[in-house]
C-alpha positions as CSV (number, residue, x, y, z in Angstrom):
1,M,-67.8,12.1,-66.0
2,G,-65.5,11.2,-63.1
3,I,-65.3,13.0,-59.8
4,E,-62.1,14.8,-60.7
5,E,-63.7,16.3,-63.8
6,L,-66.8,17.2,-61.9
7,L,-64.7,19.1,-59.3
8,K,-62.9,21.0,-62.1
9,E,-66.2,21.9,-63.7
10,K,-67.7,23.0,-60.4
11,R,-64.6,24.7,-58.9
12,E,-65.8,28.3,-59.1
13,E,-69.2,27.4,-57.7
14,I,-67.6,25.5,-54.8
15,L,-65.3,28.5,-54.0
16,E,-68.3,30.9,-54.2
17,I,-70.3,28.8,-51.8
18,A,-67.4,28.5,-49.4
19,A,-66.8,32.3,-49.5
20,K,-70.5,33.0,-48.7
21,H,-70.0,31.0,-45.5
22,G,-66.7,32.7,-44.6
23,A,-64.5,29.8,-45.7
24,I,-61.3,30.2,-47.6
25,N,-58.3,28.1,-48.6
26,V,-60.6,25.2,-49.8
27,R,-58.8,21.9,-50.1
28,V,-59.8,18.4,-51.1
29,F,-58.5,15.5,-49.0
30,G,-59.3,11.8,-48.6
31,S,-59.9,9.3,-51.4
32,V,-60.5,11.9,-54.0
33,A,-57.2,13.7,-53.3
34,R,-55.4,10.3,-53.3
35,G,-57.0,9.4,-56.7
36,E,-58.7,6.4,-55.1
37,A,-62.4,7.6,-55.3
38,D,-65.0,5.4,-56.8
39,A,-68.7,5.9,-57.6
40,D,-69.7,5.6,-54.0
41,S,-67.1,8.1,-52.7
42,D,-68.0,11.4,-51.2
43,V,-65.8,14.5,-51.4
44,D,-64.0,15.8,-48.3
45,F,-63.3,19.5,-48.1
46,L,-60.9,21.1,-45.6
47,T,-61.3,24.9,-45.3
48,L,-60.2,27.8,-43.2
49,V,-63.2,29.5,-41.7
50,V,-62.4,33.2,-41.5
51,A,-65.1,34.1,-39.0
52,G,-63.8,31.7,-36.3
53,I,-60.2,31.3,-37.6
54,M,-60.6,27.5,-37.3
55,W,-60.2,24.5,-39.6
56,W,-63.5,22.9,-40.5
57,L,-64.4,19.7,-42.2
58,T,-67.3,19.8,-44.5
59,R,-69.0,17.4,-46.8
60,P,-71.5,18.0,-49.5
61,R,-74.9,16.6,-48.8
62,H,-75.1,14.6,-52.1
63,R,-72.8,12.0,-53.3
64,H,-71.7,12.0,-56.9
65,K,-72.9,8.9,-58.8
66,S,-71.2,7.9,-61.9
67,P,-73.6,7.7,-64.9
68,D,-71.8,4.5,-65.8
69,K,-72.7,2.7,-62.5
70,K,-76.1,2.2,-61.0
């Protein structure tokens, strides 16, 4: 499963987690958004944090590893 498919599968969970932390308007940017991600790429999220009304860059703690690559 590629990163794009994984994001689609996890979309609702990502939005729920963001909302729990006061973040809305979740967007993906960087290599994933450009369609240039590989097995070593991370996912960059840009969100609007409601509590502070500021843009915040967040990254997941774990990188997606393709099952095809070791």
